[in-house]
TIRO-2110 file (N, C-alpha, C; in Angstrom, 1 decimal):
// TIRO-2110
57.9, -20.8, 8.5, N, 1, A
60.2, -20.5, 7.5, CA, 1, A
60.1, -20.7, 8.3, C, 1, A
61.2, -21.4, 7.8, N, 2, A
62.8, -21.8, 9.0, CA, 2, A
64.1, -20.9, 8.9, C, 2, A
64.9, -20.3, 9.7, N, 3, A
65.6, -20.0, 9.6, CA, 3, A
67.3, -20.0, 9.7, C, 3, A
67.8, -20.0, 9.7, N, 4, A
69.6, -20.9, 10.2, CA, 4, A
69.8, -20.5, 11.2, C, 4, A
70.3, -20.9, 12.3, N, 5, A
70.5, -21.1, 13.7, CA, 5, A
71.9, -21.3, 13.8, C, 5, A
72.2, -21.3, 14.9, N, 6, A
73.6, -21.1, 15.4, CA, 6, A
73.3, -22.1, 16.4, C, 6, A
74.0, -23.9, 16.2, N, 7, A
74.6, -24.6, 17.5, CA, 7, A
76.0, -25.1, 17.3, C, 7, A
75.6, -25.6, 19.0, N, 8, A
77.1, -25.8, 19.7, CA, 8, A
77.2, -27.2, 18.8, C, 8, A
78.3, -27.6, 18.1, N, 9, A
78.6, -29.2, 17.4, CA, 9, A
79.6, -29.6, 18.3, C, 9, A
79.2, -30.1, 19.7, N, 10, A
80.5, -31.0, 20.8, CA, 10, A
81.6, -31.3, 20.3, C, 10, A
81.4, -31.9, 19.7, N, 11, A
83.1, -33.1, 18.9, CA, 11, A
84.3, -32.2, 18.6, C, 11, A
83.9, -30.7, 18.3, N, 12, A
85.2, -30.0, 17.9, CA, 12, A
85.1, -28.3, 18.2, C, 12, A
84.1, -28.8, 19.4, N, 13, A
83.9, -27.5, 19.6, CA, 13, A
83.3, -25.8, 19.4, C, 13, A
83.3, -25.2, 18.1, N, 14, A
82.8, -25.0, 17.3, CA, 14, A
81.2, -24.6, 17.0, C, 14, A
81.2, -23.4, 17.0, N, 15, A
79.3, -23.4, 16.5, CA, 15, A
79.8, -23.6, 14.7, C, 15, A
78.5, -24.1, 14.9, N, 16, A
77.8, -24.4, 13.3, CA, 16, A
76.6, -23.3, 12.6, C, 16, A
76.3, -22.7, 11.6, N, 17, A
75.1, -22.9, 11.3, CA, 17, A
74.3, -24.1, 9.9, C, 17, A
73.8, -24.1, 10.9, N, 18, A
71.9, -25.8, 10.5, CA, 18, A
70.8, -25.3, 10.5, C, 18, A
70.3, -25.7, 9.0, N, 19, A
68.8, -25.1, 9.1, CA, 19, A
68.3, -27.0, 9.3, C, 19, A
67.5, -26.1, 10.2, N, 20, A
66.3, -27.4, 10.7, CA, 20, A
65.2, -28.1, 9.8, C, 20, A
65.0, -29.4, 10.1, N, 21, A
64.5, -30.1, 9.2, CA, 21, A
62.6, -30.1, 9.9, C, 21, A
61.6, -29.8, 9.6, N, 22, A
60.8, -30.3, 10.0, CA, 22, A
60.3, -31.8, 9.2, C, 22, A
60.2, -32.5, 11.2, N, 23, A
59.8, -33.8, 10.6, CA, 23, A
57.8, -34.0, 10.4, C, 23, A
57.9, -35.6, 10.2, N, 24, A
56.1, -35.5, 10.1, CA, 24, A
55.8, -35.8, 11.4, C, 24, A
56.8, -36.3, 12.4, N, 25, A
56.0, -36.4, 13.9, CA, 25, A
56.6, -35.6, 15.0, C, 25, A
56.6, -34.5, 14.2, N, 26, A
57.6, -33.3, 14.8, CA, 26, A
57.2, -32.7, 16.4, C, 26, A
56.2, -32.9, 16.7, N, 27, A
55.5, -33.1, 18.4, CA, 27, A
55.6, -33.5, 19.0, C, 27, A
56.1, -35.1, 18.7, N, 28, A
57.2, -35.9, 19.1, CA, 28, A
58.3, -36.1, 19.3, C, 28, A
58.8, -35.0, 19.0, N, 29, A
60.7, -35.4, 18.3, CA, 29, A
60.7, -34.3, 19.8, C, 29, A
60.6, -33.1, 20.1, N, 30, A
60.7, -32.7, 21.4, CA, 30, A
60.1, -33.7, 22.7, C, 30, A
59.3, -33.5, 23.0, N, 31, A
59.5, -34.6, 24.6, CA, 31, A
60.5, -35.6, 24.9, C, 31, A
60.6, -36.4, 23.3, N, 32, A
61.1, -37.8, 23.0, CA, 32, A
62.6, -36.9, 23.8, C, 32, A
63.7, -36.2, 22.8, N, 33, A
64.5, -35.7, 22.5, CA, 33, A
65.2, -35.0, 24.0, C, 33, A
63.7, -34.5, 24.8, N, 34, A
64.1, -33.6, 26.3, CA, 34, A
64.9, -35.2, 27.0, C, 34, A
63.7, -35.9, 26.7, N, 35, A
63.8, -37.4, 27.9, CA, 35, A
65.1, -38.1, 27.9, C, 35, A
65.3, -38.0, 26.4, N, 36, A
67.5, -39.0, 26.5, CA, 36, A
68.1, -37.9, 26.8, C, 36, A
67.2, -36.8, 26.7, N, 37, A
68.5, -35.7, 27.3, CA, 37, A
68.8, -35.2, 28.5, C, 37, A
67.6, -36.1, 29.3, N, 38, A
67.9, -36.3, 30.3, CA, 38, A
68.5, -36.9, 31.3, C, 38, A
68.4, -38.2, 30.4, N, 39, A
68.8, -39.4, 30.7, CA, 39, A
69.9, -39.6, 30.8, C, 39, A
70.8, -38.9, 29.7, N, 40, A
71.8, -39.0, 29.6, CA, 40, A
72.6, -38.2, 30.3, C, 40, A
72.0, -37.1, 31.5, N, 41, A
72.5, -35.9, 31.4, CA, 41, A
72.9, -36.7, 33.1, C, 41, A
72.0, -37.9, 33.2, N, 42, A
71.8, -38.7, 34.5, CA, 42, A
72.7, -40.2, 34.5, C, 42, A
73.1, -40.4, 33.1, N, 43, A
74.1, -41.1, 32.9, CA, 43, A
74.8, -40.3, 33.2, C, 43, A
75.0, -39.2, 33.0, N, 44, A
76.7, -38.9, 33.2, CA, 44, A
76.8, -39.0, 34.6, C, 44, A
76.3, -38.1, 34.8, N, 45, A
76.1, -37.9, 36.5, CA, 45, A
76.9, -39.5, 36.9, C, 45, A
76.4, -41.1, 37.2, N, 46, A
76.5, -41.6, 37.1, CA, 46, A
77.7, -42.7, 37.2, C, 46, A
78.0, -42.1, 35.6, N, 47, A
80.0, -42.6, 34.7, CA, 47, A
80.5, -41.9, 36.2, C, 47, A
80.5, -40.4, 36.0, N, 48, A
81.2, -40.0, 36.5, CA, 48, A
81.6, -40.2, 38.2, C, 48, A
80.7, -40.8, 39.2, N, 49, A
80.3, -41.7, 40.1, CA, 49, A
80.8, -43.3, 40.1, C, 49, A
80.8, -43.3, 39.3, N, 50, A
82.0, -44.8, 38.7, CA, 50, A
83.4, -44.5, 38.8, C, 50, A
83.8, -43.5, 38.0, N, 51, A
84.8, -43.2, 37.5, CA, 51, A
85.4, -43.0, 39.2, C, 51, A
85.4, -42.3, 39.9, N, 52, A
86.2, -41.9, 41.1, CA, 52, A
86.0, -43.1, 41.8, C, 52, A
85.5, -43.6, 41.3, N, 53, A
85.2, -45.4, 42.1, CA, 53, A
86.3, -46.5, 41.5, C, 53, A
87.0, -45.7, 40.9, N, 54, A
88.2, -46.4, 39.8, CA, 54, A
87.6, -47.5, 39.1, C, 54, A
86.4, -47.9, 38.9, N, 55, A
85.4, -48.8, 37.7, CA, 55, A
85.5, -48.4, 36.4, C, 55, A
85.7, -47.2, 36.0, N, 56, A
85.1, -47.0, 34.1, CA, 56, A
86.5, -46.0, 34.6, C, 56, A
87.0, -45.8, 33.0, N, 57, A
88.0, -44.9, 32.5, CA, 57, A
87.9, -43.5, 32.2, C, 57, A
88.8, -42.3, 32.0, N, 58, A
88.0, -41.5, 31.5, CA, 58, A
87.4, -41.5, 30.5, C, 58, A
88.1, -42.0, 30.0, N, 59, A
87.3, -42.3, 28.0, CA, 59, A
86.1, -43.0, 27.5, C, 59, A
85.2, -43.8, 29.2, N, 60, A
84.0, -43.4, 29.1, CA, 60, A
83.2, -42.4, 29.7, C, 60, A
83.2, -41.6, 30.4, N, 61, A
82.7, -40.9, 30.7, CA, 61, A
83.4, -39.6, 29.8, C, 61, A
84.5, -39.9, 28.9, N, 62, A
84.0, -39.2, 27.8, CA, 62, A
83.2, -39.1, 26.8, C, 62, A
82.8, -40.4, 26.4, N, 63, A
81.3, -41.2, 25.4, CA, 63, A
80.1, -40.8, 25.9, C, 63, A
79.7, -40.3, 26.9, N, 64, A
78.8, -40.5, 27.3, CA, 64, A
78.4, -38.5, 27.6, C, 64, A
80.2, -38.1, 27.5, N, 65, A
80.0, -35.7, 27.2, CA, 65, A
79.0, -36.2, 25.6, C, 65, A
80.0, -37.3, 25.2, N, 66, A
80.0, -36.5, 23.9, CA, 66, A
78.8, -37.6, 23.3, C, 66, A
77.8, -38.2, 23.5, N, 67, A
76.8, -38.8, 23.1, CA, 67, A
75.8, -37.2, 24.0, C, 67, A
75.8, -36.9, 25.4, N, 68, A
75.1, -36.2, 25.8, CA, 68, A
75.2, -34.2, 24.4, C, 68, A
76.8, -34.5, 24.3, N, 69, A
76.5, -33.8, 23.2, CA, 69, A
76.0, -33.7, 21.9, C, 69, A
75.3, -34.5, 21.7, N, 70, A
74.3, -34.9, 20.7, CA, 70, A
73.5, -34.9, 20.7, C, 70, A
72.9, -35.6, 21.5, N, 71, A
71.8, -35.3, 22.2, CA, 71, A
71.1, -34.3, 22.5, C, 71, A
71.9, -33.2, 22.7, N, 72, A
71.3, -31.9, 23.5, CA, 72, A
71.4, -31.3, 21.6, C, 72, A
72.4, -31.2, 20.9, N, 73, A
72.0, -31.0, 19.4, CA, 73, A
70.5, -31.2, 18.7, C, 73, A
70.4, -32.6, 19.2, N, 74, A
68.9, -33.2, 18.5, CA, 74, A
67.7, -31.9, 19.4, C, 74, A
68.2, -31.8, 20.4, N, 75, A
67.2, -31.3, 21.2, CA, 75, A
67.0, -29.7, 20.9, C, 75, A
67.8, -29.5, 21.0, N, 76, A
68.2, -28.0, 20.4, CA, 76, A
67.1, -27.7, 18.3, C, 76, A
68.0, -28.7, 17.9, N, 77, A
67.0, -29.0, 16.7, CA, 77, A
65.7, -29.0, 16.9, C, 77, A
64.8, -30.2, 18.3, N, 78, A
63.3, -30.3, 17.5, CA, 78, A
62.6, -29.4, 18.4, C, 78, A
63.5, -28.3, 18.8, N, 79, A
62.8, -26.5, 19.3, CA, 79, A
62.5, -26.6, 18.2, C, 79, A
64.2, -26.6, 18.0, N, 80, A
63.6, -25.0, 16.5, CA, 80, A
62.5, -25.2, 15.7, C, 80, A
62.9, -26.7, 15.2, N, 81, A
61.4, -27.1, 14.2, CA, 81, A
60.0, -26.0, 14.9, C, 81, A
60.0, -25.5, 16.1, N, 82, A
58.5, -24.9, 16.5, CA, 82, A
59.6, -23.4, 16.5, C, 82, A
60.3, -23.1, 16.0, N, 83, A
60.8, -21.7, 16.2, CA, 83, A
61.7, -21.4, 17.4, C, 83, A
60.9, -22.1, 18.5, N, 84, A
61.8, -22.1, 19.6, CA, 84, A
63.3, -21.5, 19.8, C, 84, A
64.0, -20.7, 20.2, N, 85, A
65.2, -20.9, 20.3, CA, 85, A
66.2, -21.2, 21.4, C, 85, A
66.8, -21.6, 21.9, N, 86, A
68.3, -22.5, 22.4, CA, 86, A
69.0, -21.7, 22.8, C, 86, A
69.4, -20.6, 22.3, N, 87, A
70.9, -20.2, 22.1, CA, 87, A
71.0, -20.4, 23.6, C, 87, A
70.1, -19.5, 24.7, N, 88, A
70.6, -18.6, 26.0, CA, 88, A
71.5, -20.2, 26.1, C, 88, A
71.1, -21.7, 26.2, N, 89, A
71.1, -22.9, 26.3, CA, 89, A
72.6, -23.3, 26.0, C, 89, A
73.4, -22.4, 25.2, N, 90, A
74.1, -23.2, 24.1, CA, 90, A
75.6, -23.2, 24.5, C, 90, A
76.1, -22.7, 25.6, N, 91, A
77.2, -23.0, 26.6, CA, 91, A
76.9, -24.4, 27.4, C, 91, A
76.0, -24.6, 27.6, N, 92, A
76.0, -25.5, 28.6, CA, 92, A
76.8, -27.2, 28.6, C, 92, A
77.3, -27.2, 27.1, N, 93, A
78.4, -28.1, 26.4, CA, 93, A
79.6, -28.1, 26.8, C, 93, A
79.7, -26.8, 26.4, N, 94, A
80.9, -26.1, 26.3, CA, 94, A
81.8, -26.2, 28.4, C, 94, A
80.5, -25.9, 29.0, N, 95, A
80.6, -25.3, 30.7, CA, 95, A
81.0, -27.0, 30.8, C, 95, A
80.4, -27.9, 30.8, N, 96, A
80.3, -29.2, 31.3, CA, 96, A
81.7, -29.8, 31.0, C, 96, A
82.1, -29.3, 29.6, N, 97, A
83.2, -29.7, 29.2, CA, 97, A
84.1, -29.1, 30.3, C, 97, A
84.3, -28.4, 29.8, N, 98, A
84.9, -27.5, 31.1, CA, 98, A
85.8, -27.7, 32.7, C, 98, A
84.3, -28.4, 33.1, N, 99, A
84.1, -29.2, 33.8, CA, 99, A
84.5, -30.6, 34.2, C, 99, A
84.6, -31.3, 33.3, N, 100, A
84.9, -32.8, 33.2, CA, 100, A
86.7, -32.4, 32.9, C, 100, A
87.1, -32.0, 32.0, N, 101, A
88.5, -32.0, 32.2, CA, 101, A
89.1, -31.8, 33.0, C, 101, A
88.6, -30.7, 33.7, N, 102, A
89.5, -30.6, 35.2, CA, 102, A
89.4, -31.2, 36.0, C, 102, A
88.1, -32.3, 36.4, N, 103, A
87.9, -33.3, 37.3, CA, 103, A
88.7, -34.3, 36.4, C, 103, A
88.2, -34.7, 35.3, N, 104, A
89.4, -35.7, 34.8, CA, 104, A
91.0, -36.1, 34.9, C, 104, A
91.6, -34.5, 35.0, N, 105, A
92.7, -34.5, 35.4, CA, 105, A
93.2, -34.7, 36.6, C, 105, A
92.2, -34.9, 37.7, N, 106, A
92.4, -35.1, 38.9, CA, 106, A
92.3, -37.1, 38.9, C, 106, A
93.5, -37.3, 39.9, N, 107, A
93.1, -39.0, 40.2, CA, 107, A
92.1, -39.1, 40.0, C, 107, A
91.4, -40.2, 39.9, N, 108, A
90.4, -40.6, 40.3, CA, 108, A
89.8, -41.3, 41.9, C, 108, A
89.0, -40.0, 41.9, N, 109, A
88.7, -40.7, 43.8, CA, 109, A
87.7, -40.0, 43.9, C, 109, A
87.2, -40.1, 45.4, N, 110, A
85.7, -40.0, 45.7, CA, 110, A
85.8, -38.2, 45.9, C, 110, A
87.1, -38.6, 46.7, N, 111, A
87.1, -36.3, 46.9, CA, 111, A
87.4, -35.9, 45.6, C, 111, A
88.1, -36.4, 44.6, N, 112, A
87.8, -35.4, 43.1, CA, 112, A
86.7, -35.1, 42.7, C, 112, A
85.9, -36.1, 42.8, N, 113, A
84.2, -36.4, 42.3, CA, 113, A
83.5, -35.0, 43.5, C, 113, A
84.2, -35.1, 44.5, N, 114, A
83.1, -33.5, 45.1, CA, 114, A
84.0, -33.0, 45.2, C, 114, A
85.2, -32.8, 44.7, N, 115, A
85.5, -31.2, 44.3, CA, 115, A
84.4, -30.9, 42.8, C, 115, A
84.4, -31.5, 42.1, N, 116, A
83.9, -31.5, 40.6, CA, 116, A
82.4, -31.4, 40.7, C, 116, A
81.5, -32.2, 41.4, N, 117, A
80.3, -32.8, 41.5, CA, 117, A
79.2, -31.4, 41.2, C, 117, A
79.6, -31.1, 42.9, N, 118, A
78.4, -29.7, 42.5, CA, 118, A
78.1, -28.9, 41.4, C, 118, A
79.6, -28.3, 40.7, N, 119, A
79.3, -27.5, 39.1, CA, 119, A
78.9, -28.7, 38.4, C, 119, A
78.9, -29.8, 37.7, N, 120, A
78.3, -30.1, 37.2, CA, 120, A
76.8, -30.4, 37.7, C, 120, A
76.7, -30.4, 38.5, N, 121, A
75.4, -30.5, 38.8, CA, 121, A
74.1, -29.1, 38.9, C, 121, A
75.5, -27.5, 38.7, N, 122, A
74.4, -26.6, 38.8, CA, 122, A
74.5, -26.7, 37.0, C, 122, A
75.3, -27.1, 36.4, N, 123, A
75.2, -26.5, 35.3, CA, 123, A
74.0, -27.6, 34.9, C, 123, A
73.8, -29.2, 35.3, N, 124, A
72.6, -29.4, 34.3, CA, 124, A
71.2, -28.9, 34.8, C, 124, A
71.4, -28.3, 36.2, N, 125, A
70.1, -27.8, 37.1, CA, 125, A
69.8, -26.9, 36.2, C, 125, A
71.0, -26.1, 35.7, N, 126, A
70.3, -24.3, 35.3, CA, 126, A
70.0, -24.8, 32.7, C, 126, A
70.7, -26.3, 33.0, N, 127, A
69.9, -26.6, 31.7, CA, 127, A
68.5, -27.4, 31.6, C, 127, A
67.9, -28.0, 33.2, N, 128, A
67.0, -28.2, 33.7, CA, 128, A
66.0, -26.9, 33.1, C, 128, A
66.5, -26.3, 33.8, N, 129, A
65.3, -24.7, 34.2, CA, 129, A
65.2, -24.3, 32.9, C, 129, A
66.0, -23.8, 32.0, N, 130, A
66.1, -23.8, 31.0, CA, 130, A
65.3, -24.3, 29.7, C, 130, A
64.9, -26.1, 29.8, N, 131, A
64.3, -26.4, 28.9, CA, 131, A
62.6, -25.5, 29.8, C, 131, A
62.9, -26.3, 31.0, N, 132, A
61.7, -25.9, 31.6, CA, 132, A
60.9, -24.1, 31.3, C, 132, A
61.7, -23.5, 31.1, N, 133, A
60.7, -22.0, 31.1, CA, 133, A
61.2, -22.2, 29.4, C, 133, A
60.9, -23.0, 28.2, N, 134, A
61.2, -23.3, 26.9, CA, 134, A
59.8, -23.9, 26.8, C, 134, A
59.4, -24.6, 27.6, N, 135, A
57.5, -25.3, 27.7, CA, 135, A
57.1, -24.9, 27.4, C, 135, A
56.5, -23.7, 28.2, N, 136, A
55.7, -22.5, 27.3, CA, 136, A
55.2, -22.6, 26.1, C, 136, A
56.2, -21.8, 25.1, N, 137, A
56.3, -21.5, 24.2, CA, 137, A
56.3, -23.0, 23.2, C, 137, A
56.7, -23.7, 23.2, N, 138, A
56.1, -25.2, 23.0, CA, 138, A
55.1, -25.5, 23.1, C, 138, A
54.4, -25.9, 24.6, N, 139, A
53.3, -25.8, 23.9, CA, 139, A
51.8, -24.9, 23.4, C, 139, A
52.3, -23.8, 23.3, N, 140, A
51.2, -23.0, 22.4, CA, 140, A
51.9, -23.3, 20.5, C, 140, A
52.8, -23.9, 20.9, N, 141, A
53.4, -24.3, 18.9, CA, 141, A
52.6, -25.4, 18.6, C, 141, A
52.3, -26.1, 19.6, N, 142, A
51.0, -27.9, 19.6, CA, 142, A
50.2, -27.6, 20.0, C, 142, A
49.6, -26.9, 20.2, N, 143, A
48.1, -26.6, 21.1, CA, 143, A
47.9, -27.4, 22.2, C, 143, A
49.3, -28.1, 23.8, N, 144, A
48.8, -28.5, 24.3, CA, 144, A
49.2, -28.2, 25.9, C, 144, A
48.9, -28.4, 27.2, N, 145, A
49.9, -28.2, 27.8, CA, 145, A
50.7, -29.6, 28.7, C, 145, A
51.4, -30.5, 28.3, N, 146, A
52.1, -31.3, 29.3, CA, 146, A
53.0, -30.9, 29.9, C, 146, A
53.8, -31.3, 30.7, N, 147, A
54.9, -30.2, 30.8, CA, 147, A
55.9, -32.0, 30.5, C, 147, A
57.1, -30.9, 30.1, N, 148, A
58.7, -32.3, 29.6, CA, 148, A
59.4, -31.6, 30.5, C, 148, A
59.7, -31.4, 31.0, N, 149, A
60.7, -31.1, 32.4, CA, 149, A
60.1, -30.9, 34.1, C, 149, A
60.6, -32.2, 34.8, N, 150, A
59.6, -31.6, 35.7, CA, 150, A
60.1, -30.6, 36.5, C, 150, A
END
């Protein structure tokens, strides 16, 4: 039985109610969603580095942030298929957005990046820790013990 859950919607910054839809390959959805989300967090950090060197625009960074929000929502939905609540992580996209807006309001430079990157990394670290803490519940649900988040 699935219940309505609150999910962050990065496109407009509001919380919406969604009903998760279990899929036939649900057990593969969580590892894939987590791996994609982790790759997107790494890409965001690289895009910020390139922005600071004036090789990319604010829009390029923003595009990756939007993709990260989409991947975050996919991860939340994947965990919800097993009744695993990620509401303690819902603020992650909003927290990142606040830091990114502040960073991108600066002139692109390594100094600006140095000022904001530690906070970006802390938010990402908190996300990873939160996902790691959800692993036991996921593996109990699927009857396995593989690690999702190192």
